[in-house]
C-alpha positions as CSV (number, residue, x, y, z in Angstrom):
1,M,39.4,14.6,19.6
2,F,41.0,14.2,16.2
3,K,37.7,12.9,14.7
4,F,35.9,15.9,16.3
5,I,38.3,18.3,14.6
6,I,38.0,16.5,11.2
7,D,34.2,16.7,11.5
8,K,34.3,20.4,12.3
9,V,36.6,21.0,9.3
10,L,34.2,19.1,7.0
11,C,31.3,21.2,8.2
12,L,33.2,24.4,7.4
13,I,34.0,23.1,4.0
14,T,30.3,22.4,3.3
15,I,29.6,26.1,4.1
16,I,32.1,27.1,1.5
17,S,31.4,24.4,-1.1
18,P,29.1,21.3,-0.6
19,T,30.6,20.0,-3.8
20,L,34.2,20.2,-2.5
21,N,33.1,18.5,0.7
22,T,31.4,15.7,-1.2
23,K,34.5,15.1,-3.3
24,I,36.7,14.9,-0.1
25,L,34.3,12.6,1.7
26,F,34.1,10.3,-1.3
27,K,37.9,10.1,-1.8
28,R,38.4,9.4,2.0
29,R,35.7,6.7,1.9
30,F,36.4,4.8,-1.3
31,G,40.0,5.9,-2.1
32,I,39.0,7.1,-5.6
33,K,37.8,10.3,-7.1
34,I,34.0,10.7,-7.5
35,N,32.8,11.1,-11.0
36,L,30.2,13.9,-10.8
37,K,30.2,14.6,-14.5
38,N,29.1,11.2,-15.5
39,P,28.2,9.2,-12.4
40,K,27.6,5.5,-12.8
41,T,27.4,3.9,-9.4
42,F,24.6,4.2,-6.8
43,N,26.9,6.1,-4.4
44,E,28.0,8.5,-7.1
45,K,24.4,9.2,-8.2
46,I,23.1,9.7,-4.7
47,S,26.0,12.1,-4.2
48,W,25.1,13.9,-7.4
49,M,21.5,14.2,-6.4
50,K,22.2,15.5,-2.9
51,L,24.1,18.3,-4.6
52,Y,22.1,19.1,-7.7
53,E,18.6,17.6,-7.3
54,Y,17.5,17.6,-3.7
55,P,18.3,21.2,-2.7
56,N,16.4,22.6,-5.6
57,K,13.0,21.1,-5.0
58,K,11.0,21.8,-1.9
59,I,9.3,18.4,-1.8
60,Y,12.6,16.7,-0.8
61,S,13.0,18.8,2.3
62,E,9.3,18.4,3.2
63,C,9.5,14.6,2.8
64,A,12.8,14.4,4.7
65,D,11.1,16.2,7.6
66,K,9.7,13.5,9.9
67,V,6.8,15.8,10.8
68,L,5.8,17.1,7.4
69,V,6.2,13.8,5.6
70,R,3.1,12.6,7.5
71,D,1.1,15.1,5.5
72,Y,2.5,13.7,2.3
73,V,1.5,10.2,3.4
74,R,-2.0,11.4,4.2
75,K,-2.4,13.1,0.8
76,L,-1.8,9.7,-0.8
77,G,-4.6,8.3,1.3
78,L,-2.3,6.1,3.4
79,E,-3.0,7.5,6.8
80,E,-3.6,4.0,8.1
81,I,0.1,3.2,8.0
82,L,1.2,6.2,10.1
83,I,2.5,5.3,13.5
84,P,0.2,6.9,16.1
85,Q,1.6,10.2,17.3
86,I,1.6,11.2,21.0
87,G,3.0,14.7,20.7
88,I,5.2,17.3,18.9
89,Y,7.6,19.5,20.9
90,N,9.8,22.5,20.0
91,T,12.4,21.7,22.7
92,A,13.1,18.9,25.2
93,K,12.0,21.1,28.1
94,D,8.5,21.1,26.6
95,I,8.0,17.4,27.2
96,N,6.0,16.4,30.2
97,F,7.3,12.9,30.8
98,S,4.7,12.2,33.5
99,E,2.0,12.4,30.8
100,L,3.7,10.0,28.4
101,P,2.7,6.3,28.3
102,N,5.0,3.7,29.7
103,S,6.6,3.0,26.3
104,F,7.2,5.5,23.5
105,V,9.7,6.7,20.9
106,L,11.2,10.2,20.8
107,K,13.0,11.5,17.7
108,W,14.2,14.7,16.2
109,N,12.7,15.3,12.7
110,F,15.8,16.6,10.8
111,G,18.2,13.7,10.3
112,W,18.8,10.1,11.2
113,G,20.0,8.4,14.4
114,Y,18.4,11.0,16.7
115,N,16.1,8.5,18.3
116,I,15.3,7.4,21.9
117,I,13.4,4.2,22.3
118,C,11.8,3.8,25.7
119,K,10.4,0.4,26.3
120,S,9.6,1.2,30.0
121,K,9.6,4.5,31.7
122,E,10.8,2.8,34.9
123,D,14.1,2.3,33.2
124,L,14.4,5.7,31.6
125,D,16.8,8.3,32.9
126,I,14.9,11.4,32.2
127,N,17.7,13.9,32.8
128,K,20.0,11.9,30.6
129,T,17.3,11.8,27.9
130,I,16.8,15.6,28.0
131,N,20.5,16.2,27.8
132,K,20.8,13.9,24.8
133,L,17.9,15.6,23.1
134,N,19.5,19.0,23.8
135,K,22.8,17.9,22.4
136,W,21.2,16.7,19.2
137,E,19.3,19.9,18.8
138,K,22.5,21.8,18.4
139,S,23.6,19.6,15.5
140,K,23.6,21.0,12.0
141,F,23.1,17.6,10.6
142,Y,23.3,18.6,7.0
143,L,26.7,20.1,7.2
144,K,29.0,17.1,7.8
145,S,27.9,15.1,4.7
146,S,26.5,18.0,2.6
147,E,22.9,16.7,2.8
148,M,21.5,20.1,2.0
149,H,17.8,19.0,1.8
150,Y,17.9,18.8,5.6
151,K,19.1,22.4,6.0
152,N,15.9,24.4,6.3
153,I,13.8,21.8,8.3
154,D,12.1,23.5,11.3
155,K,13.4,21.4,14.2
156,K,10.8,19.5,16.2
157,I,10.8,16.5,18.6
158,I,8.2,13.9,17.8
159,C,6.8,11.4,20.3
160,E,5.3,8.3,18.8
161,K,3.8,5.1,20.0
162,Y,6.3,2.3,20.6
163,I,5.4,-0.4,18.1
164,G,7.9,-3.1,19.3
165,N,6.9,-6.1,21.3
166,G,8.8,-5.0,24.4
167,K,11.6,-7.6,23.8
168,S,12.9,-6.7,20.4
169,L,12.6,-4.1,17.7
170,P,10.4,-4.9,14.7
171,D,12.0,-6.1,11.5
172,D,12.7,-3.1,9.2
173,Y,11.9,-3.3,5.5
174,K,13.9,-0.7,3.4
175,I,12.4,-0.7,0.0
176,Y,14.5,0.7,-2.9
177,C,12.3,2.5,-5.4
178,F,13.2,3.9,-8.8
179,N,10.9,6.2,-10.8
180,G,7.9,5.2,-8.8
181,K,8.5,1.5,-8.8
182,A,9.6,-0.6,-5.8
183,E,12.3,-3.0,-7.1
184,Y,14.2,-4.3,-4.1
185,V,13.8,-4.6,-0.4
186,M,16.6,-4.7,2.2
187,V,15.3,-6.7,5.2
188,C,17.0,-5.8,8.4
189,S,16.5,-8.5,11.0
190,E,17.9,-9.4,14.4
191,R,18.5,-5.7,14.9
192,E,19.2,-5.9,18.6
193,S,21.8,-8.6,18.3
194,E,25.5,-8.2,17.5
195,H,24.8,-9.9,14.2
196,T,22.1,-7.8,12.4
197,K,21.4,-9.4,9.0
198,F,20.8,-7.3,5.9
199,C,19.3,-9.2,2.9
200,F,18.2,-7.8,-0.4
201,F,15.2,-9.5,-2.2
202,D,13.5,-8.5,-5.4
203,R,9.7,-8.5,-5.8
204,D,9.6,-12.2,-6.6
205,W,11.5,-12.8,-3.3
206,N,14.8,-13.9,-5.0
207,L,17.8,-13.2,-2.9
208,C,19.9,-10.5,-4.6
209,R,23.6,-10.4,-3.6
210,I,23.7,-6.6,-3.8
211,N,25.5,-6.2,-0.5
212,K,28.8,-7.7,0.7
213,Q,27.3,-9.4,3.7
214,S,25.1,-11.5,1.4
215,L,28.1,-13.1,-0.2
216,R,28.6,-15.0,3.0
217,F,25.1,-16.6,2.8
218,P,24.9,-20.1,1.4
219,K,23.4,-20.9,-2.0
220,N,19.5,-20.9,-1.9
221,Y,19.6,-18.9,1.3
222,T,16.3,-17.2,2.1
223,I,14.1,-15.9,4.9
224,T,10.4,-16.2,5.2
225,K,8.5,-13.8,3.0
226,P,6.0,-11.8,5.0
227,K,2.4,-12.6,4.0
228,N,1.8,-8.9,3.3
229,M,5.1,-8.2,1.5
230,D,3.3,-7.5,-1.8
231,K,1.2,-5.0,0.0
232,M,4.3,-3.3,1.3
233,F,5.7,-3.1,-2.2
234,K,2.4,-1.5,-3.4
235,Y,2.6,1.1,-0.6
236,A,6.2,1.8,-1.7
237,D,5.1,2.3,-5.3
238,L,2.6,4.9,-4.2
239,L,5.0,6.7,-1.8
240,S,7.8,6.8,-4.4
241,K,5.9,8.0,-7.5
242,E,7.2,11.6,-7.3
243,F,10.9,10.6,-7.1
244,K,13.7,9.4,-9.3
245,F,14.9,7.4,-6.3
246,V,13.7,7.1,-2.7
247,R,14.1,4.4,-0.1
248,V,10.7,3.7,1.6
249,D,11.3,2.4,5.1
250,L,8.4,0.4,6.5
251,Y,7.9,-1.8,9.6
252,N,5.8,-4.9,9.8
253,V,4.4,-5.8,13.3
254,D,2.2,-8.8,13.6
255,G,0.8,-8.2,10.1
256,K,0.3,-4.5,10.6
257,I,2.3,-2.2,8.3
258,Y,3.7,1.0,9.6
259,F,5.5,3.9,7.8
260,G,8.9,4.7,9.0
261,E,10.4,7.4,6.8
262,L,11.5,8.4,3.3
263,T,15.2,8.2,2.8
264,F,16.8,10.0,-0.2
265,T,20.5,9.7,0.8
266,P,21.2,6.2,2.2
267,S,24.4,6.4,4.1
268,S,24.9,9.9,2.6
269,G,26.0,8.3,-0.7
270,L,29.0,6.8,1.1
271,D,28.0,3.2,1.6
272,L,30.8,0.7,1.5
273,G,28.4,-2.2,2.1
274,Y,27.5,-2.8,-1.5
275,T,29.4,-5.1,-3.8
276,K,30.9,-3.5,-6.9
277,K,28.2,-5.1,-9.0
278,G,25.5,-4.1,-6.6
279,D,26.7,-0.5,-6.6
280,I,26.6,-0.4,-10.4
281,L,23.2,-2.3,-10.6
282,L,21.5,0.2,-8.2
283,G,23.1,3.1,-10.0
284,S,21.9,1.9,-13.4
285,K,18.3,2.3,-12.1
286,I,18.6,6.0,-11.5
287,N,18.2,8.4,-14.5
288,I,19.6,11.7,-13.3
289,I,18.9,13.5,-16.6
Protein backbone atom coordinates (compact mmCIF):
# COMPACT_ATOMS: atom_id res chain seq x y z
CA MET A 1 0.00 0.00 0.00
CA PHE A 2 2.83 2.38 0.91
CA LYS A 3 4.56 1.75 -2.44
CA PHE A 4 1.27 2.41 -4.25
CA ILE A 5 0.95 5.78 -2.50
CA ILE A 6 4.56 6.70 -3.28
CA ASP A 7 4.05 5.83 -6.95
CA LYS A 8 0.91 7.98 -7.07
CA VAL A 9 2.79 10.90 -5.53
CA LEU A 10 5.63 10.54 -8.03
CA CYS A 11 3.14 10.56 -10.90
CA LEU A 12 1.58 13.77 -9.56
CA ILE A 13 5.02 15.36 -9.27
CA THR A 14 5.74 14.54 -12.93
CA ILE A 15 2.55 16.38 -13.94
CA ILE A 16 3.86 19.43 -12.07
CA SER A 17 7.53 19.08 -13.00
CA PRO A 18 9.21 16.13 -14.75
CA THR A 19 12.56 17.64 -13.74
CA LEU A 20 11.67 17.67 -10.05
CA ASN A 21 10.46 14.07 -10.23
CA THR A 22 13.68 13.01 -11.95
CA LYS A 23 15.76 14.66 -9.23
CA ILE A 24 13.75 12.92 -6.50
CA LEU A 25 13.98 9.52 -8.19
CA PHE A 26 17.71 9.84 -8.73
CA LYS A 27 18.36 10.84 -5.11
CA ARG A 28 16.20 7.97 -3.79
CA ARG A 29 17.93 5.49 -6.10
CA PHE A 30 21.59 6.49 -5.79
CA GLY A 31 21.66 8.53 -2.59
CA ILE A 32 23.22 11.52 -4.34
CA LYS A 33 21.97 14.55 -6.25
CA ILE A 34 21.81 14.28 -10.01
CA ASN A 35 24.02 16.67 -11.96
CA LEU A 36 21.77 17.91 -14.78
CA LYS A 37 23.90 20.98 -15.52
CA ASN A 38 26.98 18.93 -16.35
CA PRO A 39 25.99 15.25 -16.47
CA LYS A 40 28.84 12.74 -16.65
CA THR A 41 27.53 9.25 -15.99
CA PHE A 42 25.34 7.17 -18.27
CA ASN A 43 22.41 7.33 -15.84
CA GLU A 44 22.74 11.12 -15.59
CA LYS A 45 22.86 11.58 -19.34
CA ILE A 46 19.89 9.27 -19.94
CA SER A 47 17.99 11.31 -17.34
CA TRP A 48 19.04 14.55 -19.04
CA MET A 49 17.90 13.31 -22.47
CA LYS A 50 14.55 12.06 -21.22
CA LEU A 51 13.90 15.61 -19.99
CA TYR A 52 15.44 17.81 -22.67
CA GLU A 53 16.02 15.73 -25.81
CA TYR A 54 13.37 13.06 -26.23
CA PRO A 55 10.18 15.10 -25.62
CA ASN A 56 11.19 17.65 -28.26
CA LYS A 57 11.64 15.34 -31.24
CA LYS A 58 8.78 13.32 -32.67
CA ILE A 59 11.04 10.52 -33.87
CA TYR A 60 11.62 9.35 -30.29
CA SER A 61 7.92 8.85 -29.60
CA GLU A 62 7.47 7.15 -32.95
CA CYS A 63 10.35 4.77 -32.36
CA ALA A 64 9.34 4.06 -28.75
CA ASP A 65 5.92 3.03 -30.09
CA LYS A 66 6.08 -0.73 -30.75
CA VAL A 67 3.61 -0.32 -33.64
CA LEU A 68 5.11 2.70 -35.42
CA VAL A 69 8.73 1.59 -34.97
CA ARG A 70 8.03 -1.18 -37.47
CA ASP A 71 7.60 1.51 -40.15
CA TYR A 72 10.99 2.95 -39.16
CA VAL A 73 12.57 -0.49 -39.55
CA ARG A 74 10.92 -0.93 -42.96
CA LYS A 75 12.15 2.48 -44.17
CA LEU A 76 15.68 1.29 -43.49
CA GLY A 77 15.08 -1.76 -45.68
CA LEU A 78 15.18 -4.19 -42.75
CA GLU A 79 11.71 -5.70 -42.93
CA GLU A 80 13.21 -9.19 -42.88
CA ILE A 81 14.07 -8.84 -39.17
CA LEU A 82 10.55 -7.88 -38.05
CA ILE A 83 8.73 -10.53 -36.03
CA PRO A 84 5.64 -11.61 -38.02
CA GLN A 85 2.60 -9.76 -36.77
CA ILE A 86 -0.71 -11.54 -36.19
CA GLY A 87 -2.91 -8.58 -35.30
CA ILE A 88 -3.28 -5.10 -33.78
CA TYR A 89 -6.13 -4.27 -31.40
CA ASN A 90 -7.44 -1.13 -29.74
CA THR A 91 -8.64 -2.95 -26.62
CA ALA A 92 -8.45 -6.41 -25.10
CA LYS A 93 -12.11 -7.08 -25.90
CA ASP A 94 -11.28 -6.81 -29.61
CA ILE A 95 -9.10 -9.93 -29.46
CA ASN A 96 -10.71 -13.12 -30.76
CA PHE A 97 -8.60 -15.71 -28.97
CA SER A 98 -10.19 -18.57 -30.94
CA GLU A 99 -8.59 -17.17 -34.09
CA LEU A 100 -5.09 -16.93 -32.62
CA PRO A 101 -2.51 -19.69 -33.15
CA ASN A 102 -1.56 -22.04 -30.33
CA SER A 103 1.39 -19.86 -29.32
CA PHE A 104 1.78 -16.08 -29.56
CA VAL A 105 2.85 -12.93 -27.73
CA LEU A 106 0.58 -10.05 -26.72
CA LYS A 107 2.05 -6.70 -25.77
CA TRP A 108 0.98 -3.10 -25.26
CA ASN A 109 2.94 -0.68 -27.43
CA PHE A 110 3.54 2.18 -24.98
CA GLY A 111 6.07 0.99 -22.40
CA TRP A 112 7.96 -2.03 -21.20
CA GLY A 113 6.93 -5.07 -19.20
CA TYR A 114 3.40 -5.18 -20.57
CA ASN A 115 3.87 -8.56 -22.28
CA ILE A 116 2.00 -11.85 -22.19
CA ILE A 117 3.87 -14.82 -23.62
CA CYS A 118 1.59 -17.70 -24.53
CA LYS A 119 3.46 -20.92 -25.31
CA SER A 120 0.24 -22.95 -25.50
CA LYS A 121 -3.37 -21.75 -25.55
CA GLU A 122 -4.35 -24.82 -23.54
CA ASP A 123 -2.53 -23.32 -20.58
CA LEU A 124 -3.81 -19.76 -21.08
CA ASP A 125 -6.40 -18.31 -18.72
CA ILE A 126 -8.17 -15.99 -21.17
CA ASN A 127 -10.18 -14.07 -18.56
CA LYS A 128 -7.06 -13.47 -16.48
CA THR A 129 -5.22 -12.35 -19.62
CA ILE A 130 -7.96 -9.88 -20.55
CA ASN A 131 -8.07 -8.49 -17.01
CA LYS A 132 -4.31 -8.01 -17.03
CA LEU A 133 -4.38 -6.25 -20.39
CA ASN A 134 -7.20 -4.00 -19.18
CA LYS A 135 -5.28 -3.13 -16.03
CA TRP A 136 -2.19 -2.24 -18.06
CA GLU A 137 -4.26 -0.10 -20.44
CA LYS A 138 -5.13 2.24 -17.58
CA SER A 139 -1.46 2.84 -16.83
CA LYS A 140 0.05 6.22 -17.64
CA PHE A 141 3.43 4.60 -18.00
CA TYR A 142 5.35 7.80 -18.65
CA LEU A 143 4.38 9.50 -15.40
CA LYS A 144 6.17 7.42 -12.76
CA SER A 145 9.69 7.91 -14.19
CA SER A 146 9.04 11.05 -16.27
CA GLU A 147 9.64 9.25 -19.58
CA MET A 148 7.76 11.87 -21.56
CA HIS A 149 8.44 10.41 -25.01
CA TYR A 150 5.84 7.72 -24.17
CA LYS A 151 3.14 10.28 -23.33
CA ASN A 152 1.41 10.72 -26.68
CA ILE A 153 1.62 7.15 -27.98
CA ASP A 154 -1.76 5.94 -29.24
CA LYS A 155 -2.30 2.79 -27.18
CA LYS A 156 -2.55 -0.46 -29.12
CA ILE A 157 -2.20 -4.17 -28.34
CA ILE A 158 0.08 -6.08 -30.67
CA CYS A 159 -0.10 -9.82 -31.26
CA GLU A 160 3.10 -11.32 -32.65
CA LYS A 161 4.38 -14.74 -33.54
CA TYR A 162 6.01 -16.55 -30.61
CA ILE A 163 9.63 -17.04 -31.62
CA GLY A 164 10.79 -19.21 -28.71
CA ASN A 165 11.35 -22.93 -28.95
CA GLY A 166 8.51 -23.76 -26.57
CA LYS A 167 10.88 -24.59 -23.70
CA SER A 168 12.82 -21.39 -23.14
CA LEU A 169 12.88 -17.78 -24.26
CA PRO A 170 15.42 -16.82 -26.93
CA ASP A 171 18.65 -15.14 -25.88
CA ASP A 172 18.31 -11.38 -25.90
CA TYR A 173 21.00 -9.13 -27.39
CA LYS A 174 20.79 -5.54 -26.18
CA ILE A 175 23.17 -3.50 -28.29
CA TYR A 176 24.34 -0.13 -26.94
CA CYS A 177 24.77 2.33 -29.81
CA PHE A 178 26.28 5.80 -29.73
CA ASN A 179 26.00 8.27 -32.63
CA GLY A 180 25.09 5.52 -35.08
CA LYS A 181 27.76 3.07 -33.99
CA ALA A 182 27.09 -0.16 -32.12
CA GLU A 183 29.82 -0.45 -29.48
CA TYR A 184 28.71 -2.95 -26.84
CA VAL A 185 26.21 -5.75 -26.56
CA MET A 186 24.66 -6.94 -23.33
CA VAL A 187 23.79 -10.61 -23.77
CA CYS A 188 20.89 -11.80 -21.62
CA SER A 189 20.98 -15.59 -21.29
CA GLU A 190 19.25 -18.20 -19.12
CA ARG A 191 16.33 -15.78 -18.93
CA GLU A 192 13.83 -18.26 -17.48
CA SER A 193 16.10 -19.38 -14.67
CA GLU A 194 16.58 -17.70 -11.32
CA HIS A 195 20.11 -16.84 -12.40
CA THR A 196 19.80 -14.79 -15.59
CA LYS A 197 23.26 -13.78 -16.80
CA PHE A 198 24.04 -10.33 -18.18
CA CYS A 199 27.37 -10.05 -19.98
CA PHE A 200 28.76 -7.05 -21.89
CA PHE A 201 31.00 -7.64 -24.90
CA ASP A 202 32.58 -5.21 -27.35
CA ARG A 203 32.58 -5.73 -31.13
CA ASP A 204 35.73 -7.84 -30.88
CA TRP A 205 33.95 -10.08 -28.34
CA ASN A 206 36.05 -9.04 -25.38
CA LEU A 207 34.25 -9.26 -22.06
CA CYS A 208 33.70 -5.75 -20.69
CA ARG A 209 33.15 -5.56 -16.96
CA ILE A 210 30.66 -2.72 -17.25
CA ASN A 211 28.05 -4.23 -14.94
CA LYS A 212 28.47 -5.38 -11.36
CA GLN A 213 27.45 -8.96 -12.06
CA SER A 214 30.43 -9.35 -14.42
CA LEU A 215 32.83 -8.71 -11.54
CA ARG A 216 31.93 -12.17 -10.23
CA PHE A 217 32.94 -13.86 -13.47
CA PRO A 218 36.40 -15.47 -13.52
CA LYS A 219 39.30 -14.14 -15.58
CA ASN A 220 39.00 -14.99 -19.31
CA TYR A 221 35.28 -15.75 -18.85
CA THR A 222 33.34 -15.75 -22.11
CA ILE A 223 30.34 -17.22 -23.86
CA THR A 224 30.15 -18.47 -27.41
CA LYS A 225 29.91 -15.65 -29.91
CA PRO A 226 26.95 -16.19 -32.27
CA LYS A 227 28.03 -16.82 -35.84
CA ASN A 228 25.90 -13.90 -37.02
CA MET A 229 26.86 -11.48 -34.23
CA ASP A 230 28.69 -9.19 -36.65
CA LYS A 231 25.51 -9.03 -38.72
CA MET A 232 23.56 -8.03 -35.62
CA PHE A 233 26.06 -5.23 -34.97
CA LYS A 234 25.59 -4.01 -38.56
CA TYR A 235 21.82 -4.02 -38.18
CA ALA A 236 22.24 -2.00 -34.99
CA ASP A 237 24.48 0.50 -36.80
CA LEU A 238 21.71 1.13 -39.32
CA LEU A 239 18.91 1.29 -36.75
CA SER A 240 20.81 3.74 -34.53
CA LYS A 241 22.10 6.21 -37.11
CA GLU A 242 19.52 8.91 -36.18
CA PHE A 243 20.28 8.93 -32.46
CA LYS A 244 22.90 10.10 -29.98
CA PHE A 245 22.13 6.98 -28.02
CA VAL A 246 19.79 4.06 -28.42
CA ARG A 247 19.81 0.48 -27.26
CA VAL A 248 18.85 -1.82 -30.12
CA ASP A 249 17.25 -4.99 -28.77
CA LEU A 250 17.52 -8.04 -31.03
CA TYR A 251 16.77 -11.75 -30.74
CA ASN A 252 18.70 -14.57 -32.36
CA VAL A 253 16.73 -17.78 -32.92
CA ASP A 254 18.46 -20.65 -34.70
CA GLY A 255 20.53 -18.18 -36.71
CA LYS A 256 17.54 -15.98 -37.58
CA ILE A 257 17.76 -12.38 -36.33
CA TYR A 258 14.61 -10.68 -35.07
CA PHE A 259 14.01 -7.05 -34.09
CA GLY A 260 12.74 -6.50 -30.56
CA GLU A 261 12.57 -2.76 -29.92
CA LEU A 262 14.48 0.49 -29.64
CA THR A 263 15.13 1.56 -26.05
CA PHE A 264 16.08 5.17 -25.28
CA THR A 265 15.84 5.10 -21.48
CA PRO A 266 17.28 1.82 -20.15
CA SER A 267 15.93 1.36 -16.61
CA SER A 268 14.65 4.95 -16.84
CA GLY A 269 18.19 6.23 -16.23
CA LEU A 270 18.10 4.65 -12.76
CA ASP A 271 20.19 1.51 -13.24
CA LEU A 272 22.16 0.40 -10.19
CA GLY A 273 23.60 -2.53 -12.12
CA TYR A 274 26.55 -0.70 -13.66
CA THR A 275 29.90 -0.41 -11.95
CA LYS A 276 31.06 3.16 -11.27
CA LYS A 277 33.61 2.84 -14.09
CA GLY A 278 30.99 1.31 -16.39
CA ASP A 279 28.53 4.12 -15.67
CA ILE A 280 31.19 6.71 -16.50
CA LEU A 281 32.44 4.79 -19.56
CA LEU A 282 28.99 4.57 -21.14
CA GLY A 283 28.26 8.17 -20.19
CA SER A 284 31.44 9.35 -21.91
CA LYS A 285 30.11 7.98 -25.20
CA ILE A 286 27.08 10.32 -25.23
CA ASN A 287 27.57 13.87 -26.48
CA ILE A 288 24.49 15.77 -25.29
CA ILE A 289 25.52 19.11 -26.83
